C-alpha positions as CSV (number, residue, x, y, z in Angstrom):
1,M,83.3,63.7,81.5
2,K,83.8,64.4,85.3
3,K,87.4,65.1,84.7
4,T,86.6,67.6,81.9
5,I,84.0,69.4,84.2
6,A,86.5,69.5,87.0
7,I,89.2,71.0,84.8
8,L,86.8,73.6,83.4
9,F,85.6,74.5,86.9
10,A,89.2,74.9,88.1
11,V,90.0,77.2,85.1
12,I,86.9,79.3,85.7
13,I,87.7,79.7,89.4
14,S,91.4,80.6,88.7
15,I,90.3,83.3,86.3
16,T,87.7,84.8,88.6
17,V,89.6,84.7,91.8
18,T,91.7,87.8,92.5
19,A,94.4,88.2,95.1
20,Q,93.8,90.1,98.2
21,T,96.2,92.8,99.3
22,F,97.1,93.8,102.8
23,E,98.0,97.3,103.9
24,G,98.7,98.2,107.5
25,K,100.9,97.6,110.6
26,I,101.9,94.4,112.4
27,F,103.4,94.6,115.9
28,Y,105.5,91.9,117.5
29,S,106.5,91.7,121.1
30,N,109.5,89.4,121.5
31,S,111.1,87.6,124.4
32,Y,114.4,85.7,124.6
33,K,115.8,82.9,126.8
34,S,119.6,82.7,126.9
35,K,121.2,79.3,126.4
36,T,124.6,80.7,127.3
37,P,125.6,81.5,130.9
38,Q,127.7,84.5,129.8
39,I,124.7,86.4,128.3
40,T,121.6,87.2,130.3
41,D,118.0,87.2,129.0
42,Q,118.0,91.0,129.5
43,Q,121.1,91.4,127.4
44,L,119.6,89.4,124.6
45,G,116.5,91.4,124.7
46,T,118.5,94.7,124.5
47,M,120.6,93.3,121.6
48,M,117.8,91.7,119.6
49,G,115.0,94.1,120.5
50,L,111.8,93.4,122.5
51,K,109.5,95.1,120.0
52,Q,109.3,95.0,116.2
53,E,106.9,96.8,113.9
54,Y,106.3,95.9,110.2
55,L,104.5,98.5,108.0
56,Y,103.1,97.4,104.6
57,K,101.8,99.8,102.0
58,N,101.5,99.6,98.1
59,G,103.6,96.4,98.0
60,N,106.5,98.0,100.1
61,Y,107.4,97.3,103.6
62,K,109.5,98.8,106.4
63,T,110.8,97.1,109.6
64,V,111.4,99.0,112.8
65,A,113.0,97.3,115.8
66,N,114.2,98.6,119.1
67,G,117.3,96.3,119.3
68,T,120.9,97.5,119.2
69,M,122.3,94.6,117.1
70,V,121.3,96.3,113.8
71,Q,123.3,99.4,115.0
72,W,126.3,97.2,115.4
73,L,126.0,95.8,111.9
74,V,125.7,99.2,110.2
């Protein structure tokens, strides 16, 4: 009996619960520590980007970074 009530409760909860959506901006500030003596921390920061911005709207997203590595890949 307890098992039946638990299953019924789980079904009711899963039907009534709706997903939450997020819309907005997320900002990241990054820092890097080089493990290679030939590359400085500053060079890594310039290459990878010290700031990143993620924008979410209507299920779509956009990423903006200030690094130069993406420019190399394009």
